[in-house]
LUMKOLRO-238287 format. One record per residue (C-alpha): residue number from 1; residue in one letter; y, x, z. Coordinates in nm, 3 decimals, decimal comma. Last residue first. Layout:
+-----+------+---------+---------+---------+
: pos : code :   north :    east :      up :
+-----+------+---------+---------+---------+
: NUM :    A :       Y :       X :       Z :
...
+-----+------+---------+---------+---------+
//
This chain:
+-----+------+---------+---------+---------+
: pos : code :   north :    east :      up :
+-----+------+---------+---------+---------+
: 338 :    A :   2,265 :  -6,567 :   3,765 :
: 337 :    N :   2,316 :  -6,861 :   3,551 :
: 336 :    R :   2,058 :  -6,989 :   3,375 :
: 335 :    I :   1,959 :  -7,009 :   2,992 :
: 334 :    P :   2,129 :  -6,646 :   2,936 :
: 333 :    P :   2,336 :  -6,578 :   2,612 :
: 332 :    A :   2,057 :  -6,417 :   2,360 :
: 331 :    V :   2,014 :  -6,031 :   2,322 :
: 330 :    S :   1,660 :  -5,890 :   2,198 :
: 329 :    D :   1,704 :  -6,001 :   1,804 :
: 328 :    R :   1,864 :  -5,694 :   1,666 :
: 327 :    E :   2,233 :  -5,554 :   1,684 :
: 326 :    I :   2,230 :  -5,154 :   1,658 :
: 325 :    L :   2,524 :  -5,013 :   1,881 :
: 324 :    T :   2,618 :  -4,681 :   1,759 :
: 323 :    V :   2,700 :  -4,354 :   1,889 :
: 322 :    P :   2,925 :  -4,054 :   1,823 :
: 321 :    L :   2,896 :  -3,701 :   1,886 :
: 320 :    L :   3,075 :  -3,513 :   2,152 :
: 319 :    E :   3,163 :  -3,157 :   2,139 :
: 318 :    E :   3,234 :  -2,999 :   2,494 :
: 317 :    H :   3,553 :  -2,769 :   2,536 :
: 316 :    P :   3,426 :  -2,427 :   2,698 :
: 315 :    L :   3,493 :  -2,326 :   3,031 :
: 314 :    T :   3,749 :  -2,049 :   3,088 :
: 313 :    S :   3,599 :  -1,711 :   3,067 :
: 312 :    D :   3,922 :  -1,556 :   2,944 :
: 311 :    A :   3,693 :  -1,373 :   2,650 :
: 310 :    D :   3,518 :  -1,692 :   2,567 :
: 309 :    P :   3,204 :  -1,529 :   2,364 :
: 308 :    K :   3,209 :  -1,608 :   1,990 :
: 307 :    F :   2,923 :  -1,864 :   1,884 :
: 306 :    D :   2,935 :  -1,974 :   1,512 :
: 305 :    L :   2,576 :  -1,932 :   1,472 :
: 304 :    L :   2,535 :  -2,153 :   1,780 :
: 303 :    L :   2,764 :  -2,429 :   1,708 :
: 302 :    E :   2,590 :  -2,441 :   1,344 :
: 301 :    L :   2,266 :  -2,475 :   1,529 :
: 300 :    A :   2,388 :  -2,776 :   1,769 :
: 299 :    R :   2,489 :  -2,938 :   1,462 :
: 298 :    K :   2,195 :  -2,990 :   1,261 :
: 297 :    G :   2,027 :  -3,106 :   1,591 :
: 296 :    L :   2,288 :  -3,329 :   1,707 :
: 295 :    E :   2,296 :  -3,452 :   1,353 :
: 294 :    R :   1,939 :  -3,566 :   1,383 :
: 293 :    V :   1,961 :  -3,732 :   1,709 :
: 292 :    P :   2,237 :  -3,944 :   1,614 :
: 291 :    Q :   2,186 :  -4,175 :   1,901 :
: 290 :    R :   2,145 :  -4,537 :   1,859 :
: 289 :    V :   2,272 :  -4,762 :   2,145 :
: 288 :    A :   2,003 :  -5,067 :   2,106 :
: 287 :    T :   1,905 :  -5,422 :   2,033 :
: 286 :    V :   1,497 :  -5,421 :   2,005 :
: 285 :    A :   1,310 :  -5,613 :   1,749 :
: 284 :    P :   1,144 :  -5,900 :   1,914 :
: 283 :    A :   0,853 :  -5,828 :   1,891 :
: 282 :    F :   0,899 :  -5,440 :   1,833 :
: 281 :    L :   0,945 :  -5,304 :   1,499 :
: 280 :    H :   1,293 :  -5,247 :   1,475 :
: 279 :    L :   1,236 :  -5,008 :   1,790 :
: 278 :    P :   1,076 :  -4,771 :   1,567 :
: 277 :    S :   1,146 :  -4,497 :   1,827 :
: 276 :    V :   1,446 :  -4,311 :   1,789 :
: 275 :    D :   1,696 :  -4,551 :   1,893 :
: 274 :    D :   1,848 :  -4,369 :   2,178 :
: 273 :    F :   1,917 :  -4,657 :   2,433 :
: 272 :    G :   1,794 :  -4,989 :   2,495 :
: 271 :    V :   1,948 :  -5,321 :   2,532 :
: 270 :    V :   1,714 :  -5,619 :   2,687 :
: 269 :    S :   1,802 :  -6,004 :   2,751 :
: 268 :    V :   1,546 :  -6,146 :   3,019 :
: 267 :    D :   1,355 :  -6,504 :   3,002 :
: 266 :    R :   1,451 :  -6,590 :   2,615 :
: 265 :    P :   1,560 :  -6,281 :   2,539 :
: 264 :    V :   1,247 :  -6,137 :   2,531 :
: 263 :    S :   0,978 :  -6,319 :   2,687 :
: 262 :    M :   0,792 :  -6,307 :   3,001 :
: 261 :    G :   0,416 :  -6,314 :   2,999 :
: 260 :    T :   0,339 :  -6,061 :   3,227 :
: 259 :    E :   0,164 :  -5,829 :   2,977 :
: 258 :    G :   0,495 :  -5,864 :   2,766 :
: 257 :    L :   0,710 :  -5,797 :   3,061 :
: 256 :    V :   0,468 :  -5,475 :   3,168 :
: 255 :    E :   0,454 :  -5,318 :   2,808 :
: 254 :    Y :   0,839 :  -5,395 :   2,723 :
: 253 :    L :   0,952 :  -5,209 :   3,040 :
: 252 :    G :   0,766 :  -4,910 :   2,962 :
: 251 :    I :   0,892 :  -4,921 :   2,592 :
: 250 :    L :   1,233 :  -4,939 :   2,685 :
: 249 :    L :   1,197 :  -4,641 :   2,951 :
: 248 :    E :   1,059 :  -4,392 :   2,706 :
: 247 :    D :   1,339 :  -4,549 :   2,421 :
: 246 :    S :   1,618 :  -4,435 :   2,693 :
: 245 :    T :   1,878 :  -4,618 :   2,893 :
: 244 :    A :   1,734 :  -4,956 :   2,970 :
: 243 :    F :   1,978 :  -5,207 :   3,029 :
: 242 :    I :   1,866 :  -5,514 :   3,132 :
: 241 :    A :   1,973 :  -5,872 :   3,127 :
: 240 :    T :   1,964 :  -6,191 :   3,314 :
: 239 :    P :   1,943 :  -6,035 :   3,641 :
: 238 :    R :   1,672 :  -6,200 :   3,890 :
: 237 :    D :   1,769 :  -6,446 :   4,131 :
: 236 :    D :   1,414 :  -6,565 :   4,162 :
: 235 :    S :   1,077 :  -6,491 :   4,245 :
: 234 :    R :   1,151 :  -6,098 :   4,231 :
: 233 :    S :   0,817 :  -5,922 :   4,133 :
: 232 :    I :   0,920 :  -5,959 :   3,780 :
: 231 :    F :   1,197 :  -5,684 :   3,819 :
: 230 :    K :   1,004 :  -5,481 :   4,059 :
: 229 :    R :   0,723 :  -5,460 :   3,830 :
: 228 :    A :   0,963 :  -5,405 :   3,515 :
: 227 :    A :   1,135 :  -5,092 :   3,691 :
: 226 :    E :   0,751 :  -4,949 :   3,737 :
: 225 :    R :   0,690 :  -4,991 :   3,401 :
: 224 :    G :   1,026 :  -4,799 :   3,295 :
: 223 :    A :   0,959 :  -4,537 :   3,519 :
: 222 :    E :   0,621 :  -4,492 :   3,389 :
: 221 :    V :   0,784 :  -4,467 :   3,018 :
: 220 :    T :   0,984 :  -4,197 :   3,141 :
: 219 :    Y :   1,326 :  -4,132 :   3,133 :
: 218 :    P :   1,387 :  -4,044 :   3,501 :
: 217 :    G :   1,514 :  -4,233 :   3,768 :
: 216 :    S :   1,792 :  -4,468 :   3,904 :
: 215 :    I :   1,738 :  -4,837 :   3,914 :
: 214 :    R :   2,066 :  -5,028 :   3,928 :
: 213 :    E :   2,229 :  -5,353 :   3,981 :
: 212 :    V :   2,550 :  -5,509 :   3,868 :
: 211 :    R :   2,685 :  -5,828 :   3,952 :
: 210 :    L :   2,998 :  -5,955 :   3,761 :
: 209 :    D :   3,177 :  -6,261 :   3,897 :
: 208 :    T :   3,514 :  -6,124 :   3,785 :
: 207 :    D :   3,601 :  -5,871 :   3,505 :
: 206 :    A :   3,443 :  -6,006 :   3,256 :
: 205 :    V :   3,517 :  -5,909 :   2,901 :
: 204 :    E :   3,663 :  -5,534 :   2,992 :
: 203 :    R :   3,482 :  -5,544 :   3,315 :
: 202 :    L :   3,143 :  -5,536 :   3,095 :
: 201 :    G :   3,223 :  -5,248 :   2,899 :
: 200 :    R :   3,373 :  -5,060 :   3,186 :
: 199 :    L :   3,040 :  -5,082 :   3,370 :
: 198 :    F :   2,895 :  -4,968 :   3,105 :
: 197 :    G :   3,056 :  -4,683 :   3,052 :
: 196 :    K :   3,009 :  -4,571 :   3,400 :
: 195 :    H :   2,684 :  -4,623 :   3,405 :
: 194 :    R :   2,598 :  -4,434 :   3,060 :
: 193 :    R :   2,800 :  -4,154 :   3,182 :
: 192 :    E :   2,656 :  -4,117 :   3,518 :
: 191 :    G :   2,333 :  -4,125 :   3,376 :
: 190 :    S :   2,371 :  -3,884 :   3,095 :
: 189 :    I :   2,594 :  -3,632 :   3,283 :
: 188 :    M :   2,313 :  -3,553 :   3,524 :
: 187 :    E :   2,354 :  -3,598 :   3,896 :
: 186 :    D :   2,459 :  -3,959 :   3,873 :
: 185 :    V :   2,076 :  -4,023 :   3,808 :
: 184 :    G :   1,951 :  -4,176 :   3,490 :
: 183 :    G :   1,733 :  -4,499 :   3,440 :
: 182 :    V :   1,784 :  -4,883 :   3,447 :
: 181 :    F :   2,081 :  -5,070 :   3,494 :
: 180 :    L :   2,005 :  -5,455 :   3,581 :
: 179 :    L :   2,268 :  -5,711 :   3,497 :
: 178 :    H :   2,413 :  -6,058 :   3,628 :
: 177 :    R :   2,713 :  -6,162 :   3,453 :
: 176 :    H :   2,555 :  -6,205 :   3,095 :
: 175 :    G :   2,768 :  -6,420 :   2,860 :
: 174 :    N :   2,671 :  -6,297 :   2,521 :
: 173 :    L :   3,025 :  -6,097 :   2,535 :
: 172 :    A :   2,921 :  -5,929 :   2,841 :
: 171 :    L :   2,590 :  -5,833 :   2,666 :
: 170 :    H :   2,783 :  -5,658 :   2,410 :
: 169 :    R :   3,046 :  -5,504 :   2,611 :
: 168 :    G :   2,791 :  -5,356 :   2,850 :
: 167 :    A :   2,604 :  -5,204 :   2,568 :
: 166 :    L :   2,884 :  -5,073 :   2,389 :
: 165 :    Y :   3,024 :  -4,916 :   2,728 :
: 164 :    G :   2,738 :  -4,744 :   2,789 :
: 163 :    G :   2,701 :  -4,560 :   2,470 :
: 162 :    A :   3,100 :  -4,509 :   2,495 :
: 161 :    D :   3,027 :  -4,313 :   2,807 :
: 160 :    N :   2,703 :  -4,159 :   2,665 :
: 159 :    D :   2,897 :  -3,998 :   2,364 :
: 158 :    C :   2,617 :  -3,754 :   2,240 :
: 157 :    F :   2,645 :  -3,431 :   2,376 :
: 156 :    L :   2,719 :  -3,025 :   2,252 :
: 155 :    K :   2,832 :  -2,779 :   2,490 :
: 154 :    P :   2,964 :  -2,412 :   2,395 :
: 153 :    V :   2,881 :  -2,158 :   2,669 :
: 152 :    H :   3,023 :  -2,069 :   2,982 :
: 151 :    T :   2,766 :  -2,254 :   3,225 :
: 150 :    A :   2,929 :  -2,361 :   3,543 :
: 149 :    A :   2,739 :  -2,700 :   3,526 :
: 148 :    V :   2,440 :  -2,729 :   3,319 :
: 147 :    D :   2,500 :  -3,044 :   3,119 :
: 146 :    E :   2,229 :  -3,248 :   2,961 :
: 145 :    D :   2,187 :  -3,323 :   2,560 :
: 144 :    V :   2,290 :  -2,947 :   2,447 :
: 143 :    V :   2,363 :  -2,627 :   2,578 :
: 142 :    V :   2,440 :  -2,355 :   2,324 :
: 141 :    C :   2,350 :  -2,000 :   2,378 :
: 140 :    P :   2,456 :  -1,673 :   2,247 :
: 139 :    G :   2,370 :  -1,409 :   2,506 :
: 138 :    A :   2,109 :  -1,488 :   2,788 :
: 137 :    T :   2,384 :  -1,394 :   3,052 :
: 136 :    N :   2,551 :  -1,722 :   3,078 :
: 135 :    I :   2,221 :  -1,876 :   3,090 :
: 134 :    K :   2,069 :  -1,705 :   3,358 :
: 133 :    E :   2,370 :  -1,763 :   3,583 :
: 132 :    S :   2,326 :  -2,135 :   3,512 :
: 131 :    L :   1,990 :  -2,136 :   3,609 :
: 130 :    T :   2,076 :  -1,969 :   3,927 :
: 129 :    A :   2,357 :  -2,185 :   4,044 :
: 128 :    D :   2,162 :  -2,505 :   3,980 :
: 127 :    G :   2,123 :  -2,763 :   3,732 :
: 126 :    A :   2,023 :  -3,122 :   3,728 :
: 125 :    H :   1,725 :  -3,229 :   3,520 :
: 124 :    N :   1,638 :  -3,263 :   3,170 :
: 123 :    T :   1,703 :  -2,949 :   3,023 :
: 122 :    I :   1,820 :  -2,842 :   2,674 :
: 121 :    F :   1,875 :  -2,497 :   2,552 :
: 120 :    I :   1,960 :  -2,368 :   2,197 :
: 119 :    L :   1,927 :  -2,031 :   2,225 :
: 118 :    G :   2,043 :  -1,715 :   2,018 :
: 117 :    D :   1,947 :  -1,390 :   1,854 :
: 116 :    A :   1,579 :  -1,419 :   1,989 :
: 115 :    R :   1,364 :  -1,162 :   2,178 :
: 114 :    G :   1,628 :  -0,953 :   2,303 :
: 113 :    Q :   1,506 :  -0,904 :   2,652 :
: 112 :    R :   1,743 :  -1,211 :   2,765 :
: 111 :    I :   1,485 :  -1,430 :   2,574 :
: 110 :    H :   1,232 :  -1,367 :   2,783 :
: 109 :    D :   1,422 :  -1,380 :   3,124 :
: 108 :    L :   1,500 :  -1,746 :   2,949 :
: 107 :    Y :   1,169 :  -1,823 :   2,925 :
: 106 :    S :   1,064 :  -1,748 :   3,262 :
: 105 :    I :   1,394 :  -1,917 :   3,417 :
: 104 :    E :   1,258 :  -2,268 :   3,225 :
: 103 :    R :   0,968 :  -2,210 :   3,327 :
: 102 :    E :   1,048 :  -2,203 :   3,672 :
: 101 :    R :   1,286 :  -2,499 :   3,636 :
: 100 :    R :   1,007 :  -2,728 :   3,513 :
:  99 :    N :   1,094 :  -3,009 :   3,258 :
:  98 :    L :   0,792 :  -2,952 :   3,073 :
:  97 :    T :   0,941 :  -2,638 :   2,951 :
:  96 :    A :   0,871 :  -2,627 :   2,591 :
:  95 :    H :   0,957 :  -2,289 :   2,402 :
:  94 :    L :   1,003 :  -2,324 :   2,043 :
:  93 :    S :   1,083 :  -1,991 :   1,832 :
:  92 :    L :   1,250 :  -2,052 :   1,520 :
:  91 :    S :   1,281 :  -1,809 :   1,243 :
:  90 :    L :   1,588 :  -1,822 :   1,006 :
:  89 :    N :   1,638 :  -1,862 :   0,630 :
:  88 :    R :   1,926 :  -2,059 :   0,652 :
:  87 :    R :   1,775 :  -2,367 :   0,516 :
:  86 :    D :   1,456 :  -2,283 :   0,722 :
:  85 :    A :   1,721 :  -2,297 :   1,059 :
:  84 :    E :   1,840 :  -2,646 :   0,938 :
:  83 :    A :   1,507 :  -2,779 :   0,909 :
:  82 :    E :   1,378 :  -2,659 :   1,210 :
:  81 :    V :   1,663 :  -2,771 :   1,400 :
:  80 :    S :   1,633 :  -3,120 :   1,312 :
:  79 :    A :   1,249 :  -3,128 :   1,364 :
:  78 :    V :   1,315 :  -3,011 :   1,693 :
:  77 :    F :   1,529 :  -3,307 :   1,767 :
:  76 :    T :   1,277 :  -3,567 :   1,636 :
:  75 :    S :   1,048 :  -3,406 :   1,830 :
:  74 :    F :   1,275 :  -3,452 :   2,160 :
:  73 :    F :   1,383 :  -3,779 :   2,112 :
:  72 :    P :   1,051 :  -3,923 :   1,991 :
:  71 :    T :   0,863 :  -3,786 :   2,318 :
:  70 :    S :   0,606 :  -3,553 :   2,263 :
:  69 :    I :   0,801 :  -3,201 :   2,241 :
:  68 :    D :   0,906 :  -3,175 :   2,610 :
:  67 :    P :   1,174 :  -3,029 :   2,826 :
:  66 :    V :   1,337 :  -2,812 :   2,524 :
:  65 :    M :   1,400 :  -2,478 :   2,454 :
:  64 :    L :   1,486 :  -2,358 :   2,098 :
:  63 :    A :   1,506 :  -1,967 :   2,036 :
:  62 :    I :   1,660 :  -1,848 :   1,701 :
:  61 :    T :   1,505 :  -1,585 :   1,542 :
:  60 :    E :   1,666 :  -1,346 :   1,281 :
:  59 :    S :   1,573 :  -1,092 :   1,506 :
:  58 :    R :   1,897 :  -0,883 :   1,543 :
:  57 :    G :   1,998 :  -0,513 :   1,520 :
:  56 :    L :   1,997 :  -0,483 :   1,149 :
:  55 :    S :   1,766 :  -0,198 :   1,166 :
:  54 :    L :   1,538 :  -0,350 :   1,406 :
:  53 :    R :   1,523 :  -0,668 :   1,211 :
:  52 :    R :   1,428 :  -0,439 :   0,883 :
:  51 :    A :   1,167 :  -0,266 :   1,071 :
:  50 :    Q :   1,017 :  -0,601 :   1,211 :
:  49 :    A :   1,024 :  -0,748 :   0,849 :
:  48 :    N :   0,846 :  -0,417 :   0,682 :
:  47 :    P :   0,979 :  -0,476 :   0,309 :
:  46 :    V :   0,687 :  -0,549 :   0,058 :
:  45 :    Y :   0,664 :  -0,283 :  -0,232 :
:  44 :    N :   0,462 :  -0,420 :  -0,556 :
:  43 :    L :   0,492 :  -0,020 :  -0,677 :
:  42 :    E :   0,631 :  -0,145 :  -1,005 :
:  41 :    E :   0,848 :  -0,394 :  -0,842 :
:  40 :    I :   1,007 :  -0,191 :  -0,600 :
:  39 :    A :   1,081 :   0,102 :  -0,822 :
:  38 :    T :   1,221 :  -0,121 :  -1,045 :
:  37 :    D :   1,445 :  -0,274 :  -0,768 :
:  36 :    I :   1,519 :   0,100 :  -0,676 :
:  35 :    A :   1,608 :   0,199 :  -1,040 :
:  34 :    D :   1,811 :  -0,111 :  -1,069 :
:  33 :    A :   2,036 :  -0,031 :  -0,752 :
:  32 :    T :   2,091 :   0,327 :  -0,855 :
:  31 :    R :   2,231 :   0,212 :  -1,229 :
:  30 :    K :   2,414 :  -0,051 :  -1,072 :
:  29 :    P :   2,634 :   0,195 :  -0,844 :
:  28 :    L :   2,527 :   0,149 :  -0,478 :
:  27 :    D :   2,681 :  -0,091 :  -0,213 :
:  26 :    L :   2,531 :   0,004 :   0,139 :
:  25 :    S :   2,456 :  -0,244 :   0,456 :
:  24 :    G :   2,276 :  -0,489 :   0,277 :
:  23 :    N :   1,924 :  -0,446 :   0,456 :
:  22 :    L :   1,763 :  -0,371 :   0,172 :
:  21 :    Y :   2,040 :  -0,113 :   0,017 :
:  20 :    R :   2,044 :   0,064 :   0,377 :
:  19 :    S :   1,691 :   0,157 :   0,372 :
:  18 :    V :   1,681 :   0,222 :  -0,004 :
:  17 :    T :   1,942 :   0,519 :   0,077 :
:  16 :    T :   1,803 :   0,627 :   0,389 :
:  15 :    K :   1,451 :   0,699 :   0,201 :
:  14 :    S :   1,662 :   0,933 :  -0,036 :
:  13 :    V :   1,685 :   0,844 :  -0,386 :
:  12 :    N :   1,505 :   0,929 :  -0,685 :
:  11 :    A :   1,357 :   0,607 :  -0,759 :
:  10 :    L :   1,001 :   0,699 :  -0,731 :
:   9 :    R :   1,053 :   0,895 :  -0,455 :
:   8 :    A :   1,253 :   0,650 :  -0,286 :
:   7 :    V :   0,989 :   0,364 :  -0,332 :
:   6 :    D :   0,712 :   0,584 :  -0,190 :
:   5 :    Q :   0,903 :   0,658 :   0,110 :
:   4 :    L :   0,953 :   0,298 :   0,166 :
:   3 :    N :   0,607 :   0,219 :   0,200 :
:   2 :    A :   0,343 :   0,145 :  -0,119 :
:   1 :    M :  -0,032 :   0,025 :   0,001 :
+-----+------+---------+---------+---------+
//
C-alpha cells in the first residue's frame, strides 16, 4: 500500500509539501499540484485520516450528549444533528447518558481530553456546580433544551413560556376554568417556563374563577400513567382539562384514560407538548404545542461551529426557537362546571 513518502518521491517533492497540500495549508503552482494529484491517482494512495486530523489540530468530530435515544424527541433531535454534520463532512460521536449525572461527568472528562472538536449537551435534570464547571472547561459547547446554570456557553431552547401560554389560552377560550398541569419541576426551565406561560395564557382570558392544579415530575410515560391514575381516583370535582407537557406524559395519560373508559374530550380535554410522536393518529387526535425539534438540532450545530469564547465571561444570551399550537380533536368545552 502506497504511503505519503511514495507520493512525494513520484511527484518529485518533499513529504512535507505533500502533507501540507493535502491538509489545505499550502498553495502550490498548478504544475506542482497536478504532479501530486497524478502521483496519488497512479499509486491509489488513500490519506491517513488520523494523521491528517493530528496535522490539522482537530478531530473533525462533534460530540453529542443526550439523556436517551429511545424517545421520539431525542431520536429526532439526534437524527437532525447527524444530518447536518454529514452535510458539513463531520463525524458525530453520540453519548447516551441515561440522564445520570455520573455518566455526564465521565463523558465530559472524555471530551475534555480532545476527543472531539465541540459538544452539544442536553440534560434532563437540574444541574449543579460540578456539572457547570465541567461544561465550561470542555471546550466549544452549546447547551440545548434544558439549562445548566452558570455555564458560559451558547444556549438554545424552544420558547417554553410561549408554548405554555398557547396551551393555557386555548383551553381558557374553550371554557375551561379548572385545569391540571402535568410534568416538569421549577428547577428546570422547561417546567418553570411552561407553567408560567400556562398561567399567563389562562389569565389573559379568564382572570377570575380559575383553579389550576399541578403534578410535577419527570417527562416519562410512567409519570403520565401515574398522573392519570390520580386524576381518575377522584370521584368528583375533577379538572375539566389537562395540559400534559411532553409526548411521553401524554402517551401514559391516554393509555390509562382509555383503559378506564374515560372519553377525550367528552370527559376531559387534553393538550400535549412536543408533537414529535404521531399524535395525529391517536383517538382522538391530540391538540399539542409543537416544538421545532429538527430545526433545534440543525441550529445547535450551527451555533457550535460559530462558537467563540466570551472574553468578558458574561453569560451569553440564550436563543429561543418558536413553537406552534396544532389544533386537533382533543379539546372541547366542558360539559359540567368545575
